C-alpha positions in Angstrom: 1.0 14.5 -15.5 1.2 11.2 -13.7 2.1 10.7 -10.4 5.0 8.0 -9.2 5.5 6.2 -6.2 7.5 3.1 -5.8 7.8 2.7 -9.5 4.4 2.7 -10.2 2.5 5.5 -12.1 -0.7 6.4 -11.8 -3.2 8.5 -14.0 -3.4 12.2 -12.1 -7.1 12.0 -12.2 -7.4 8.7 -10.3 -5.3 9.9 -7.8 -7.1 13.4 -7.5 -10.5 10.7 -7.6 -8.7 8.4 -4.8 -8.1 11.6 -2.3 -11.2 13.0 -3.0 -12.7 9.7 -1.7 -10.7 9.4 1.2 -11.8 12.7 2.2 -15.3 12.1 2.0 -16.0 10.7 5.5 -19.8 11.1 5.2 -20.1 9.5 1.7 -20.3 10.9 -1.9 -21.8 10.7 -5.0 -20.3 11.0 -8.4 -20.8 14.4 -9.1 -19.4 15.7 -5.8 -16.2 13.2 -7.2 -16.8 14.9 -10.4 -16.0 18.3 -9.0 -13.2 17.3 -6.5 -11.3 15.6 -8.6 -12.0 17.6 -12.1 -13.1 14.2 -13.6 -15.5 13.4 -16.2 -18.7 11.5 -15.6 -17.3 7.9 -17.5 -14.0 8.2 -15.6 -15.3 8.8 -12.3 -18.1 6.2 -12.9 -16.0 3.4 -13.7 -13.4 4.3 -11.2 -15.7 3.9 -8.7 -17.7 1.1 -10.3 -14.1 -0.5 -10.0 -13.9 0.0 -6.3 -17.0 -1.2 -5.7 -16.3 -4.5 -7.5 -13.1 -4.8 -5.4 -14.7 -3.9 -1.8 -13.6 -0.7 -1.1 -16.8 1.5 -1.6 -20.4 0.3 -1.6 -23.3 1.7 -2.5 -26.9 3.1 -1.1 -29.7 4.5 -2.6 -30.6 4.4 -6.5 -29.9 6.6 -9.7 -29.2 9.9 -9.0 -29.8 9.4 -5.4 -27.1 7.2 -5.1 -24.3 7.6 -2.5 -20.9 5.5 -1.8 -19.2 5.3 1.0 -15.4 4.5 1.7 -15.3 1.0 3.4 -11.7 0.0 3.2 -9.2 2.7 3.3 -5.8 1.2 1.9 -3.8 4.1 2.0 -2.5 6.9 0.1 -1.9 4.9 -3.1 -5.2 4.9 -5.7 -6.1 1.1 -6.1 -6.0 0.4 -10.2 -8.8 -0.5 -11.9 -8.4 -1.7 -15.4 -10.5 -0.8 -18.8 -13.1 -3.6 -17.7 -14.2 -1.8 -14.2 -12.4 -4.2 -12.2 -9.7 -4.3 -9.6 -6.2 -4.9 -11.0 -3.9 -4.0 -8.1 -3.8 -2.5 -4.8 -0.2 -0.7 -4.4 -0.8 -0.3 -0.4 -1.6 -4.1 0.0 1.7 -4.7 -2.0 3.6 -2.0 0.3 2.2 -3.9 3.2 3.3 -7.1 2.4 7.0 -5.9 1.6 7.1 -4.1 4.8 6.3 -7.2 6.6 8.7 -9.2 4.5 11.7 -6.9 5.4 10.5 -7.0 9.0 11.0 -11.0 8.8 14.2 -10.7 6.8 15.5 -8.1 9.5 14.5 -10.5 12.3 16.3 -13.6 10.6 19.6 -11.5 10.2 19.2 -10.3 14.2 18.9 -14.0 15.0 21.6 -14.9 12.7 23.9 -12.3 14.5 22.9 -13.7 18.0 24.2 -17.1 16.7 27.5 -16.1 15.3 27.7 -13.9 18.2 27.5 -17.2 20.7 29.6 -19.1 18.4 32.5 -16.9 18.7 32.3 -16.9 22.3 32.3 -20.4 22.4 35.4 -20.8 20.0 37.3 -18.0 22.1 37.0 -20.1 25.2 39.3 -22.9 23.1 41.6 -20.9 21.6 45.0 -20.8 23.2 46.3 -17.9 24.9 48.5 -15.8 23.2 52.3 -15.8 25.0 54.4 -12.8 24.1 58.3 -13.6 23.9 59.9 -10.8 25.0 63.4 -10.4 23.6 
């Protein structure tokens, strides 16, 4: 039932709605998302409202003629919307932050390894030459 990505669980309906929203390049209506994702009106309405509050979609028009347009496609994981139709978390942004931190740590490790290599070369200049005693 729920899909799992990076340890987070997403309701399958929201994941389907998010995929449908990402595919609709020319904008979408609530009815279209309901049909594409197999979602009910309250769920679709709440999810799209949360995305709108979070700055992911913008709306144009009024009432039944209202169309929504995706303005911030953060990635494949669906952003989380709370029960109050407010944004809670976007796992895509967390993944991006962790990837950036990972690359910073890798660079730090490379710098330390380079420093150790320089230090090893410096130490080897002062090591006594080994003298082999032959019997």
